Jmol script that loads the backbone (N, CA, C; Angstrom):
load data "model"
ATOM      1  N   MET A   1      23.541  57.390   5.152  1.00  0.00           N
ATOM      2  CA  MET A   1      22.408  57.990   4.936  1.00  0.00           C
ATOM      3  C   MET A   1      21.675  58.454   6.227  1.00  0.00           C
ATOM      4  N   ILE A   2      21.739  57.738   7.247  1.00  0.00           N
ATOM      5  CA  ILE A   2      21.144  58.026   8.498  1.00  0.00           C
ATOM      6  C   ILE A   2      21.661  59.398   9.042  1.00  0.00           C
ATOM      7  N   SER A   3      22.986  59.469   8.986  1.00  0.00           N
ATOM      8  CA  SER A   3      23.541  60.720   9.489  1.00  0.00           C
ATOM      9  C   SER A   3      23.114  61.994   8.852  1.00  0.00           C
ATOM     10  N   ARG A   4      22.569  61.828   7.698  1.00  0.00           N
ATOM     11  CA  ARG A   4      22.208  63.109   6.810  1.00  0.00           C
ATOM     12  C   ARG A   4      20.713  63.265   7.050  1.00  0.00           C
ATOM     13  N   ILE A   5      19.975  62.544   7.701  1.00  0.00           N
ATOM     14  CA  ILE A   5      18.623  62.747   7.862  1.00  0.00           C
ATOM     15  C   ILE A   5      18.287  63.918   8.769  1.00  0.00           C
ATOM     16  N   ASN A   6      17.463  64.837   8.332  1.00  0.00           N
ATOM     17  CA  ASN A   6      17.256  66.049   9.063  1.00  0.00           C
ATOM     18  C   ASN A   6      15.857  65.831   9.805  1.00  0.00           C
ATOM     19  N   VAL A   7      15.993  65.673  11.230  1.00  0.00           N
ATOM     20  CA  VAL A   7      14.818  65.541  12.034  1.00  0.00           C
ATOM     21  C   VAL A   7      14.952  66.433  13.202  1.00  0.00           C
ATOM     22  N   ASP A   8      13.877  66.519  13.933  1.00  0.00           N
ATOM     23  CA  ASP A   8      13.848  67.227  15.257  1.00  0.00           C
ATOM     24  C   ASP A   8      14.930  66.709  16.145  1.00  0.00           C
ATOM     25  N   PRO A   9      15.684  67.512  16.832  1.00  0.00           N
ATOM     26  CA  PRO A   9      16.745  66.966  17.790  1.00  0.00           C
ATOM     27  C   PRO A   9      16.226  66.029  18.857  1.00  0.00           C
ATOM     28  N   ALA A  10      14.866  66.129  19.154  1.00  0.00           N
ATOM     29  CA  ALA A  10      14.323  65.176  20.157  1.00  0.00           C
ATOM     30  C   ALA A  10      14.089  63.788  19.559  1.00  0.00           C
ATOM     31  N   THR A  11      14.126  63.650  18.303  1.00  0.00           N
ATOM     32  CA  THR A  11      13.841  62.448  17.645  1.00  0.00           C
ATOM     33  C   THR A  11      15.085  61.507  17.572  1.00  0.00           C
ATOM     34  N   GLN A  12      14.963  60.339  18.016  1.00  0.00           N
ATOM     35  CA  GLN A  12      16.082  59.359  18.059  1.00  0.00           C
ATOM     36  C   GLN A  12      15.853  58.419  16.861  1.00  0.00           C
ATOM     37  N   ILE A  13      16.987  58.263  16.050  1.00  0.00           N
ATOM     38  CA  ILE A  13      16.906  57.243  14.966  1.00  0.00           C
ATOM     39  C   ILE A  13      18.025  56.209  15.341  1.00  0.00           C
ATOM     40  N   VAL A  14      17.544  54.928  15.293  1.00  0.00           N
ATOM     41  CA  VAL A  14      18.313  53.694  15.708  1.00  0.00           C
ATOM     42  C   VAL A  14      18.473  52.901  14.457  1.00  0.00           C
ATOM     43  N   TYR A  15      19.581  52.504  14.014  1.00  0.00           N
ATOM     44  CA  TYR A  15      19.748  51.699  12.783  1.00  0.00           C
ATOM     45  C   TYR A  15      20.138  50.301  13.256  1.00  0.00           C
ATOM     46  N   LYS A  16      19.458  49.288  12.756  1.00  0.00           N
ATOM     47  CA  LYS A  16      19.741  47.906  13.047  1.00  0.00           C
ATOM     48  C   LYS A  16      19.556  47.095  11.720  1.00  0.00           C
ATOM     49  N   LYS A  17      20.550  46.592  11.169  1.00  0.00           N
ATOM     50  CA  LYS A  17      20.601  45.879   9.896  1.00  0.00           C
ATOM     51  C   LYS A  17      19.803  44.708   9.850  1.00  0.00           C
ATOM     52  N   GLU A  18      19.675  43.889  10.801  1.00  0.00           N
ATOM     53  CA  GLU A  18      18.967  42.700  10.910  1.00  0.00           C
ATOM     54  C   GLU A  18      17.697  42.824  11.763  1.00  0.00           C
ATOM     55  N   SER A  19      16.672  42.269  11.325  1.00  0.00           N
ATOM     56  CA  SER A  19      15.501  42.401  12.083  1.00  0.00           C
ATOM     57  C   SER A  19      15.574  41.630  13.529  1.00  0.00           C
ATOM     58  N   ASP A  20      14.954  42.248  14.434  1.00  0.00           N
ATOM     59  CA  ASP A  20      15.017  41.648  15.829  1.00  0.00           C
ATOM     60  C   ASP A  20      13.804  41.997  16.494  1.00  0.00           C
ATOM     61  N   THR A  21      12.802  41.282  16.562  1.00  0.00           N
ATOM     62  CA  THR A  21      11.479  41.642  17.023  1.00  0.00           C
ATOM     63  C   THR A  21      11.604  42.026  18.583  1.00  0.00           C
ATOM     64  N   ASN A  22      12.337  41.100  19.322  1.00  0.00           N
ATOM     65  CA  ASN A  22      12.537  41.409  20.743  1.00  0.00           C
ATOM     66  C   ASN A  22      13.105  42.762  20.982  1.00  0.00           C
ATOM     67  N   PHE A  23      14.151  43.220  20.143  1.00  0.00           N
ATOM     68  CA  PHE A  23      14.889  44.482  20.330  1.00  0.00           C
ATOM     69  C   PHE A  23      13.829  45.628  20.161  1.00  0.00           C
ATOM     70  N   GLU A  24      12.985  45.458  19.027  1.00  0.00           N
ATOM     71  CA  GLU A  24      12.005  46.489  18.799  1.00  0.00           C
ATOM     72  C   GLU A  24      10.965  46.722  19.882  1.00  0.00           C
ATOM     73  N   GLN A  25      10.458  45.528  20.315  1.00  0.00           N
ATOM     74  CA  GLN A  25       9.518  45.510  21.236  1.00  0.00           C
ATOM     75  C   GLN A  25       9.970  46.098  22.682  1.00  0.00           C
ATOM     76  N   ALA A  26      11.233  45.678  22.938  1.00  0.00           N
ATOM     77  CA  ALA A  26      11.740  46.006  24.268  1.00  0.00           C
ATOM     78  C   ALA A  26      11.996  47.518  24.403  1.00  0.00           C
ATOM     79  N   ASN A  27      12.370  48.048  23.234  1.00  0.00           N
ATOM     80  CA  ASN A  27      12.729  49.579  23.225  1.00  0.00           C
ATOM     81  C   ASN A  27      11.356  50.547  22.974  1.00  0.00           C
ATOM     82  N   LYS A  28      10.361  49.857  22.730  1.00  0.00           N
ATOM     83  CA  LYS A  28       9.048  50.528  22.581  1.00  0.00           C
ATOM     84  C   LYS A  28       9.157  51.714  21.737  1.00  0.00           C
ATOM     85  N   PHE A  29       9.658  51.611  20.449  1.00  0.00           N
ATOM     86  CA  PHE A  29       9.837  52.634  19.515  1.00  0.00           C
ATOM     87  C   PHE A  29       8.454  53.090  19.084  1.00  0.00           C
ATOM     88  N   ASP A  30       8.351  54.367  18.731  1.00  0.00           N
ATOM     89  CA  ASP A  30       6.992  54.746  18.072  1.00  0.00           C
ATOM     90  C   ASP A  30       6.657  54.076  16.834  1.00  0.00           C
ATOM     91  N   TYR A  31       7.696  53.927  16.013  1.00  0.00           N
ATOM     92  CA  TYR A  31       7.551  53.361  14.739  1.00  0.00           C
ATOM     93  C   TYR A  31       8.953  52.606  14.492  1.00  0.00           C
ATOM     94  N   VAL A  32       8.872  51.595  13.679  1.00  0.00           N
ATOM     95  CA  VAL A  32       9.986  50.972  13.155  1.00  0.00           C
ATOM     96  C   VAL A  32       9.879  50.962  11.618  1.00  0.00           C
ATOM     97  N   VAL A  33      10.888  51.373  10.840  1.00  0.00           N
ATOM     98  CA  VAL A  33      10.909  51.397   9.417  1.00  0.00           C
ATOM     99  C   VAL A  33      11.506  50.063   9.009  1.00  0.00           C
ATOM    100  N   VAL A  34      10.723  49.292   8.380  1.00  0.00           N
ATOM    101  CA  VAL A  34      11.009  47.961   7.929  1.00  0.00           C
ATOM    102  C   VAL A  34      11.206  48.049   6.426  1.00  0.00           C
ATOM    103  N   VAL A  35      12.529  47.743   5.962  1.00  0.00           N
ATOM    104  CA  VAL A  35      12.790  47.744   4.649  1.00  0.00           C
ATOM    105  C   VAL A  35      12.755  46.334   4.076  1.00  0.00           C
ATOM    106  N   VAL A  36      11.866  45.871   3.203  1.00  0.00           N
ATOM    107  CA  VAL A  36      11.840  44.646   2.523  1.00  0.00           C
ATOM    108  C   VAL A  36      12.259  44.654   1.211  1.00  0.00           C
ATOM    109  N   ASP A  37      13.276  43.911   0.772  1.00  0.00           N
ATOM    110  CA  ASP A  37      13.733  43.942  -0.580  1.00  0.00           C
ATOM    111  C   ASP A  37      13.789  42.569  -1.082  1.00  0.00           C
ATOM    112  N   GLU A  38      14.148  42.440  -2.421  1.00  0.00           N
ATOM    113  CA  GLU A  38      14.240  41.189  -3.143  1.00  0.00           C
ATOM    114  C   GLU A  38      15.652  40.783  -3.262  1.00  0.00           C
ATOM    115  N   ASN A  39      15.889  39.545  -3.469  1.00  0.00           N
ATOM    116  CA  ASN A  39      17.198  39.045  -3.652  1.00  0.00           C
ATOM    117  C   ASN A  39      17.791  39.600  -4.860  1.00  0.00           C
ATOM    118  N   THR A  40      19.236  39.544  -4.929  1.00  0.00           N
ATOM    119  CA  THR A  40      19.810  40.203  -6.057  1.00  0.00           C
ATOM    120  C   THR A  40      19.640  39.621  -7.364  1.00  0.00           C
ATOM    121  N   TYR A  41      19.108  38.435  -7.409  1.00  0.00           N
ATOM    122  CA  TYR A  41      18.940  37.772  -8.734  1.00  0.00           C
ATOM    123  C   TYR A  41      17.673  38.246  -9.228  1.00  0.00           C
ATOM    124  N   ALA A  42      16.849  38.989  -8.686  1.00  0.00           N
ATOM    125  CA  ALA A  42      15.569  39.413  -9.182  1.00  0.00           C
ATOM    126  C   ALA A  42      15.476  39.972 -10.553  1.00  0.00           C
ATOM    127  N   GLU A  43      16.635  40.658 -10.918  1.00  0.00           N
ATOM    128  CA  GLU A  43      16.657  41.218 -12.257  1.00  0.00           C
ATOM    129  C   GLU A  43      17.409  40.490 -13.251  1.00  0.00           C
ATOM    130  N   ALA A  44      17.919  39.409 -12.854  1.00  0.00           N
ATOM    131  CA  ALA A  44      18.790  38.539 -13.840  1.00  0.00           C
ATOM    132  C   ALA A  44      17.912  37.695 -14.767  1.00  0.00           C
ATOM    133  N   TYR A  45      18.558  36.938 -15.557  1.00  0.00           N
ATOM    134  CA  TYR A  45      17.924  36.159 -16.569  1.00  0.00           C
ATOM    135  C   TYR A  45      16.845  35.332 -15.802  1.00  0.00           C
ATOM    136  N   ASN A  46      16.978  34.792 -14.808  1.00  0.00           N
ATOM    137  CA  ASN A  46      15.928  33.954 -14.121  1.00  0.00           C
ATOM    138  C   ASN A  46      15.189  34.780 -13.178  1.00  0.00           C
ATOM    139  N   ASP A  47      14.341  35.803 -13.741  1.00  0.00           N
ATOM    140  CA  ASP A  47      13.492  36.502 -12.852  1.00  0.00           C
ATOM    141  C   ASP A  47      12.626  35.731 -11.998  1.00  0.00           C
ATOM    142  N   SER A  48      12.368  36.141 -10.820  1.00  0.00           N
ATOM    143  CA  SER A  48      11.549  35.518  -9.784  1.00  0.00           C
ATOM    144  C   SER A  48      10.206  35.399 -10.280  1.00  0.00           C
ATOM    145  N   SER A  49       9.509  34.344 -10.031  1.00  0.00           N
ATOM    146  CA  SER A  49       8.052  34.082 -10.423  1.00  0.00           C
ATOM    147  C   SER A  49       7.398  34.017  -8.954  1.00  0.00           C
ATOM    148  N   ASN A  50       8.024  34.339  -7.948  1.00  0.00           N
ATOM    149  CA  ASN A  50       7.386  34.269  -6.615  1.00  0.00           C
ATOM    150  C   ASN A  50       7.254  35.732  -6.323  1.00  0.00           C
ATOM    151  N   PHE A  51       5.908  36.072  -6.028  1.00  0.00           N
ATOM    152  CA  PHE A  51       5.526  37.505  -5.769  1.00  0.00           C
ATOM    153  C   PHE A  51       5.093  37.826  -4.239  1.00  0.00           C
ATOM    154  N   THR A  52       5.442  36.858  -3.433  1.00  0.00           N
ATOM    155  CA  THR A  52       5.273  37.039  -2.031  1.00  0.00           C
ATOM    156  C   THR A  52       6.556  37.749  -1.322  1.00  0.00           C
ATOM    157  N   LEU A  53       6.289  38.462  -0.251  1.00  0.00           N
ATOM    158  CA  LEU A  53       7.349  39.109   0.503  1.00  0.00           C
ATOM    159  C   LEU A  53       8.307  38.063   1.007  1.00  0.00           C
ATOM    160  N   PRO A  54       9.602  38.350   0.842  1.00  0.00           N
ATOM    161  CA  PRO A  54      10.651  37.280   1.431  1.00  0.00           C
ATOM    162  C   PRO A  54      10.630  37.536   2.972  1.00  0.00           C
ATOM    163  N   ASN A  55      11.000  36.277   3.548  1.00  0.00           N
ATOM    164  CA  ASN A  55      11.241  36.294   5.034  1.00  0.00           C
ATOM    165  C   ASN A  55      12.543  37.032   5.306  1.00  0.00           C
ATOM    166  N   PRO A  56      12.745  37.693   6.502  1.00  0.00           N
ATOM    167  CA  PRO A  56      11.614  37.586   7.632  1.00  0.00           C
ATOM    168  C   PRO A  56      10.707  38.675   7.576  1.00  0.00           C
ATOM    169  N   GLY A  57      10.546  39.446   6.418  1.00  0.00           N
ATOM    170  CA  GLY A  57       9.637  40.478   6.290  1.00  0.00           C
ATOM    171  C   GLY A  57       8.232  40.254   6.850  1.00  0.00           C
ATOM    172  N   PRO A  58       7.536  39.214   6.278  1.00  0.00           N
ATOM    173  CA  PRO A  58       6.159  38.963   6.901  1.00  0.00           C
ATOM    174  C   PRO A  58       6.017  38.844   8.339  1.00  0.00           C
ATOM    175  N   SER A  59       6.752  38.028   8.959  1.00  0.00           N
ATOM    176  CA  SER A  59       6.738  37.918  10.300  1.00  0.00           C
ATOM    177  C   SER A  59       7.020  39.018  11.123  1.00  0.00           C
ATOM    178  N   PHE A  60       7.939  39.802  10.660  1.00  0.00           N
ATOM    179  CA  PHE A  60       8.352  41.005  11.428  1.00  0.00           C
ATOM    180  C   PHE A  60       7.281  42.069  11.304  1.00  0.00           C
ATOM    181  N   ILE A  61       6.702  42.160  10.126  1.00  0.00           N
ATOM    182  CA  ILE A  61       5.673  43.158   9.862  1.00  0.00           C
ATOM    183  C   ILE A  61       4.489  42.952  10.832  1.00  0.00           C
ATOM    184  N   GLN A  62       4.212  41.757  11.026  1.00  0.00           N
ATOM    185  CA  GLN A  62       3.040  41.305  11.802  1.00  0.00           C
ATOM    186  C   GLN A  62       3.195  41.465  13.299  1.00  0.00           C
ATOM    187  N   THR A  63       4.482  41.791  13.831  1.00  0.00           N
ATOM    188  CA  THR A  63       4.681  41.808  15.265  1.00  0.00           C
ATOM    189  C   THR A  63       5.066  43.122  15.661  1.00  0.00           C
ATOM    190  N   VAL A  64       5.375  44.167  14.895  1.00  0.00           N
ATOM    191  CA  VAL A  64       5.846  45.531  15.336  1.00  0.00           C
ATOM    192  C   VAL A  64       5.025  46.584  14.776  1.00  0.00           C
ATOM    193  N   LYS A  65       4.852  47.743  15.227  1.00  0.00           N
ATOM    194  CA  LYS A  65       4.279  48.820  14.581  1.00  0.00           C
ATOM    195  C   LYS A  65       5.285  49.495  13.597  1.00  0.00           C
ATOM    196  N   CYS A  66       4.855  49.386  12.397  1.00  0.00           N
ATOM    197  CA  CYS A  66       5.864  49.750  11.412  1.00  0.00           C
ATOM    198  C   CYS A  66       5.468  50.567  10.114  1.00  0.00           C
ATOM    199  N   ILE A  67       6.395  51.081   9.578  1.00  0.00           N
ATOM    200  CA  ILE A  67       6.295  51.754   8.294  1.00  0.00           C
ATOM    201  C   ILE A  67       7.123  50.777   7.335  1.00  0.00           C
ATOM    202  N   VAL A  68       6.520  50.295   6.332  1.00  0.00           N
ATOM    203  CA  VAL A  68       7.250  49.367   5.471  1.00  0.00           C
ATOM    204  C   VAL A  68       7.699  49.972   4.143  1.00  0.00           C
ATOM    205  N   VAL A  69       8.901  49.841   3.855  1.00  0.00           N
ATOM    206  CA  VAL A  69       9.551  50.403   2.634  1.00  0.00           C
ATOM    207  C   VAL A  69       9.703  49.131   1.744  1.00  0.00           C
ATOM    208  N   LEU A  70       9.235  49.056   0.532  1.00  0.00           N
ATOM    209  CA  LEU A  70       9.269  47.948  -0.437  1.00  0.00           C
ATOM    210  C   LEU A  70      10.334  48.374  -1.446  1.00  0.00           C
ATOM    211  N   ILE A  71      11.294  47.530  -1.647  1.00  0.00           N
ATOM    212  CA  ILE A  71      12.379  47.819  -2.717  1.00  0.00           C
ATOM    213  C   ILE A  71      12.329  46.649  -3.665  1.00  0.00           C
ATOM    214  N   PHE A  72      11.583  46.719  -4.753  1.00  0.00           N
ATOM    215  CA  PHE A  72      11.362  45.627  -5.679  1.00  0.00           C
ATOM    216  C   PHE A  72      11.416  46.087  -7.038  1.00  0.00           C
ATOM    217  N   ALA A  73      11.862  45.185  -8.057  1.00  0.00           N
ATOM    218  CA  ALA A  73      11.721  45.675  -9.561  1.00  0.00           C
ATOM    219  C   ALA A  73      10.507  45.252 -10.026  1.00  0.00           C
ATOM    220  N   HIS A  74       9.663  44.609  -9.335  1.00  0.00           N
ATOM    221  CA  HIS A  74       8.349  44.091  -9.928  1.00  0.00           C
ATOM    222  C   HIS A  74       7.263  44.156  -8.759  1.00  0.00           C
ATOM    223  N   HIS A  75       6.012  43.866  -8.993  1.00  0.00           N
ATOM    224  CA  HIS A  75       5.002  43.771  -8.117  1.00  0.00           C
ATOM    225  C   HIS A  75       5.232  42.789  -7.063  1.00  0.00           C
ATOM    226  N   VAL A  76       4.718  43.022  -5.899  1.00  0.00           N
ATOM    227  CA  VAL A  76       4.641  42.008  -4.762  1.00  0.00           C
ATOM    228  C   VAL A  76       3.195  41.978  -4.113  1.00  0.00           C
ATOM    229  N   VAL A  77       2.953  40.883  -3.573  1.00  0.00           N
ATOM    230  CA  VAL A  77       1.712  40.704  -2.985  1.00  0.00           C
ATOM    231  C   VAL A  77       1.635  41.169  -1.403  1.00  0.00           C
ATOM    232  N   ILE A  78       1.078  42.145  -1.082  1.00  0.00           N
ATOM    233  CA  ILE A  78       1.182  42.725   0.258  1.00  0.00           C
ATOM    234  C   ILE A  78      -0.222  42.615   0.985  1.00  0.00           C
ATOM    235  N   LYS A  79      -1.183  42.241   0.358  1.00  0.00           N
ATOM    236  CA  LYS A  79      -2.645  42.277   0.907  1.00  0.00           C
ATOM    237  C   LYS A  79      -2.534  41.541   2.139  1.00  0.00           C
ATOM    238  N   PRO A  80      -1.998  40.348   2.388  1.00  0.00           N
ATOM    239  CA  PRO A  80      -2.123  39.713   3.564  1.00  0.00           C
ATOM    240  C   PRO A  80      -1.575  40.443   4.791  1.00  0.00           C
ATOM    241  N   TYR A  81      -0.791  41.513   4.537  1.00  0.00           N
ATOM    242  CA  TYR A  81      -0.079  42.204   5.582  1.00  0.00           C
ATOM    243  C   TYR A  81      -0.546  43.617   5.773  1.00  0.00           C
ATOM    244  N   VAL A  82      -1.284  44.119   4.879  1.00  0.00           N
ATOM    245  CA  VAL A  82      -1.618  45.626   4.811  1.00  0.00           C
ATOM    246  C   VAL A  82      -2.391  45.896   6.181  1.00  0.00           C
ATOM    247  N   GLU A  83      -3.146  45.063   6.741  1.00  0.00           N
ATOM    248  CA  GLU A  83      -3.752  45.568   8.051  1.00  0.00           C
ATOM    249  C   GLU A  83      -2.844  45.811   9.181  1.00  0.00           C
ATOM    250  N   LYS A  84      -1.630  45.269   9.048  1.00  0.00           N
ATOM    251  CA  LYS A  84      -0.649  45.498  10.103  1.00  0.00           C
ATOM    252  C   LYS A  84       0.261  46.452   9.854  1.00  0.00           C
ATOM    253  N   MET A  85       0.237  47.147   8.622  1.00  0.00           N
ATOM    254  CA  MET A  85       1.155  48.093   8.228  1.00  0.00           C
ATOM    255  C   MET A  85       0.537  49.456   8.588  1.00  0.00           C
ATOM    256  N   ASP A  86       1.388  50.418   9.163  1.00  0.00           N
ATOM    257  CA  ASP A  86       0.875  51.720   9.440  1.00  0.00           C
ATOM    258  C   ASP A  86       1.090  52.556   8.245  1.00  0.00           C
ATOM    259  N   ALA A  87       2.026  52.347   7.352  1.00  0.00           N
ATOM    260  CA  ALA A  87       2.187  52.977   6.176  1.00  0.00           C
ATOM    261  C   ALA A  87       3.123  52.129   5.252  1.00  0.00           C
ATOM    262  N   VAL A  88       3.023  52.379   3.927  1.00  0.00           N
ATOM    263  CA  VAL A  88       3.760  51.592   2.988  1.00  0.00           C
ATOM    264  C   VAL A  88       4.326  52.611   1.947  1.00  0.00           C
ATOM    265  N   LEU A  89       5.647  52.402   1.664  1.00  0.00           N
ATOM    266  CA  LEU A  89       6.281  53.205   0.596  1.00  0.00           C
ATOM    267  C   LEU A  89       6.762  52.221  -0.465  1.00  0.00           C
ATOM    268  N   ALA A  90       6.282  52.317  -1.549  1.00  0.00           N
ATOM    269  CA  ALA A  90       6.826  51.444  -2.635  1.00  0.00           C
ATOM    270  C   ALA A  90       8.037  52.225  -3.333  1.00  0.00           C
ATOM    271  N   ALA A  91       9.148  51.886  -3.034  1.00  0.00           N
ATOM    272  CA  ALA A  91      10.365  52.679  -3.458  1.00  0.00           C
ATOM    273  C   ALA A  91      10.933  52.123  -4.775  1.00  0.00           C
ATOM    274  N   TRP A  92      10.452  50.982  -5.163  1.00  0.00           N
ATOM    275  CA  TRP A  92      10.905  50.328  -6.463  1.00  0.00           C
ATOM    276  C   TRP A  92      12.453  50.170  -6.452  1.00  0.00           C
ATOM    277  N   LEU A  93      13.244  50.815  -7.270  1.00  0.00           N
ATOM    278  CA  LEU A  93      14.680  50.593  -7.187  1.00  0.00           C
ATOM    279  C   LEU A  93      15.228  52.108  -7.109  1.00  0.00           C
ATOM    280  N   PRO A  94      15.353  52.485  -5.924  1.00  0.00           N
ATOM    281  CA  PRO A  94      15.667  53.922  -5.714  1.00  0.00           C
ATOM    282  C   PRO A  94      17.108  54.274  -5.927  1.00  0.00           C
ATOM    283  N   GLY A  95      17.942  53.388  -6.255  1.00  0.00           N
ATOM    284  CA  GLY A  95      19.481  53.745  -6.330  1.00  0.00           C
ATOM    285  C   GLY A  95      20.144  53.301  -5.170  1.00  0.00           C
ATOM    286  N   THR A  96      21.479  53.521  -5.124  1.00  0.00           N
ATOM    287  CA  THR A  96      22.389  52.908  -4.072  1.00  0.00           C
ATOM    288  C   THR A  96      22.342  53.736  -2.863  1.00  0.00           C
ATOM    289  N   GLU A  97      22.029  55.031  -2.801  1.00  0.00           N
ATOM    290  CA  GLU A  97      22.289  55.839  -1.631  1.00  0.00           C
ATOM    291  C   GLU A  97      21.113  55.795  -0.712  1.00  0.00           C
ATOM    292  N   GLY A  98      19.845  55.965  -1.294  1.00  0.00           N
ATOM    293  CA  GLY A  98      18.631  55.861  -0.462  1.00  0.00           C
ATOM    294  C   GLY A  98      18.203  57.104   0.205  1.00  0.00           C
ATOM    295  N   GLN A  99      18.910  58.225  -0.096  1.00  0.00           N
ATOM    296  CA  GLN A  99      18.539  59.591   0.436  1.00  0.00           C
ATOM    297  C   GLN A  99      17.065  59.875   0.054  1.00  0.00           C
ATOM    298  N   CYS A 100      16.637  59.666  -1.090  1.00  0.00           N
ATOM    299  CA  CYS A 100      15.276  59.932  -1.495  1.00  0.00           C
ATOM    300  C   CYS A 100      14.213  59.282  -0.602  1.00  0.00           C
ATOM    301  N   ILE A 101      14.568  58.053  -0.157  1.00  0.00           N
ATOM    302  CA  ILE A 101      13.559  57.409   0.649  1.00  0.00           C
ATOM    303  C   ILE A 101      13.556  58.097   2.095  1.00  0.00           C
ATOM    304  N   ALA A 102      14.807  58.566   2.586  1.00  0.00           N
ATOM    305  CA  ALA A 102      14.881  59.342   3.897  1.00  0.00           C
ATOM    306  C   ALA A 102      14.087  60.585   3.736  1.00  0.00           C
ATOM    307  N   ASP A 103      14.224  61.195   2.574  1.00  0.00           N
ATOM    308  CA  ASP A 103      13.495  62.477   2.434  1.00  0.00           C
ATOM    309  C   ASP A 103      11.994  62.312   2.422  1.00  0.00           C
ATOM    310  N   VAL A 104      11.416  61.189   1.944  1.00  0.00           N
ATOM    311  CA  VAL A 104      10.019  60.853   2.030  1.00  0.00           C
ATOM    312  C   VAL A 104       9.621  60.657   3.398  1.00  0.00           C
ATOM    313  N   LEU A 105      10.312  59.882   4.103  1.00  0.00           N
ATOM    314  CA  LEU A 105      10.000  59.456   5.437  1.00  0.00           C
ATOM    315  C   LEU A 105       9.994  60.440   6.505  1.00  0.00           C
ATOM    316  N   VAL A 106      10.823  61.456   6.376  1.00  0.00           N
ATOM    317  CA  VAL A 106      10.894  62.512   7.411  1.00  0.00           C
ATOM    318  C   VAL A 106      10.497  63.917   6.868  1.00  0.00           C
ATOM    319  N   THR A 107      10.177  64.787   7.660  1.00  0.00           N
ATOM    320  CA  THR A 107       9.843  66.229   7.358  1.00  0.00           C
ATOM    321  C   THR A 107      11.078  66.917   7.133  1.00  0.00           C
ATOM    322  N   MET A 108      11.290  67.435   5.929  1.00  0.00           N
ATOM    323  CA  MET A 108      12.468  68.207   5.672  1.00  0.00           C
ATOM    324  C   MET A 108      12.208  69.680   5.714  1.00  0.00           C
ATOM    325  N   ASP A 109      13.299  70.426   5.971  1.00  0.00           N
ATOM    326  CA  ASP A 109      13.202  71.914   6.044  1.00  0.00           C
ATOM    327  C   ASP A 109      13.015  72.507   4.683  1.00  0.00           C
TER     328      ASP A 109
END
end "model"
wireframe off; spacefill off
backbone 0.3
color backbone group
């Protein structure tokens, strides 16, 4: 997905699968896109009754300047973190590729 994002050539996109606050702060990125999703069991027979953001999402959101993408099949409580979020995208269940999320996050031609 990242290789197909159409951005200004001066824009640098860095992908890091696991959150690392020290890495993000040391690189002084303009923004960090933080994707917070639910565990795979969320749509199974034993649906989750916990509507809080799973770790490490909350601690990470509160330490870096970020755009938060929420990928959940149900509602989640974000009120405790909203003040620290620069933007929020509720993506729900966007499919396996994620290109639609990238299209929303960047300016397309």
